[in-house]
C-alpha positions as CSV (number, residue, x, y, z in Angstrom):
1,M,73.0,84.5,117.8
2,G,70.7,87.2,116.6
3,L,71.1,85.5,113.0
4,I,68.8,82.7,114.2
5,F,66.7,85.0,116.3
6,I,66.0,86.6,112.5
7,V,65.0,83.1,111.7
8,I,63.3,81.3,114.6
9,N,61.0,84.2,115.1
10,K,58.8,85.9,113.5
11,N,57.6,88.8,115.9
12,I,59.2,92.5,114.5
13,T,60.2,93.6,118.0
14,L,62.7,90.6,118.3
15,H,64.1,91.1,114.9
16,I,65.4,94.4,115.4
17,I,66.8,92.8,119.3
18,S,68.3,90.7,116.7
19,F,69.6,93.4,114.6
20,I,71.4,95.1,117.2
21,I,72.5,91.4,118.7
22,I,74.7,91.4,115.0
23,E,75.8,94.6,115.5
24,N,77.3,94.5,118.9
25,G,78.7,91.7,118.0
26,V,80.1,93.4,114.8
27,F,81.3,96.9,116.8
28,L,82.7,94.3,119.6
29,M,84.9,92.7,116.8
30,A,86.0,95.9,115.4
31,I,87.3,97.0,118.4
32,A,88.9,93.5,119.1
33,I,90.9,93.8,115.7
34,G,90.7,97.8,115.1
35,N,94.3,98.0,115.0
36,Q,95.3,95.2,112.2
37,M,91.9,96.4,110.2
38,P,91.4,99.8,109.7
39,M,88.8,99.4,107.5
40,M,86.6,96.9,109.4
41,V,86.0,99.5,111.8
42,N,84.8,101.9,109.8
43,T,82.3,99.4,108.5
44,A,81.0,98.6,112.2
45,I,80.6,102.3,112.1
46,L,78.7,102.0,109.2
47,L,76.6,99.2,110.2
48,D,75.7,101.1,113.1
49,L,74.3,104.1,111.0
50,F,72.2,101.6,108.7
51,V,70.5,99.8,111.9
52,S,69.9,103.5,113.9
53,V,68.1,104.4,110.9
54,L,66.2,101.0,110.6
55,V,64.9,100.9,114.4
56,L,63.8,104.7,114.1
57,G,62.0,103.7,110.7
58,V,60.1,101.2,112.7
59,F,59.8,103.0,115.9
60,F,58.1,105.9,113.8
61,N,56.0,103.7,111.7
62,K,54.5,102.1,115.1
63,L,53.6,105.3,115.8
64,A,52.0,106.8,112.7
65,Y,50.0,103.6,112.5
66,H,48.9,103.8,116.3
67,F,48.3,107.8,115.8
68,H,46.3,108.3,112.9
69,D,45.7,112.2,111.8
70,D,42.4,111.4,110.9
71,S,40.2,113.1,114.0
72,S,39.9,116.4,112.5
73,D,37.9,113.8,109.2
74,I,35.9,112.3,111.7
75,L,34.6,116.3,113.6
76,S,34.0,117.9,110.5
77,K,30.9,115.6,110.0
78,L,29.4,115.9,112.7
79,K,25.6,117.5,112.9
80,D,23.9,119.4,114.9
């Protein structure tokens, strides 16, 4: 389902939600077959880390876009 959402939608928020859906699916699969395949569990944990870094990166980029540090530059141009 997550891959279908990524292909169909162009909104970045829905892409993040889709990556989380894929990540949760891999995590649940790793829990289900964890005793037979310990390497799959390690791969799921690695995918968790990658997705969390991706989500935090998008979040901080959006924050930086909305809150510029240009306010002090504008104040220095003011005249009496």
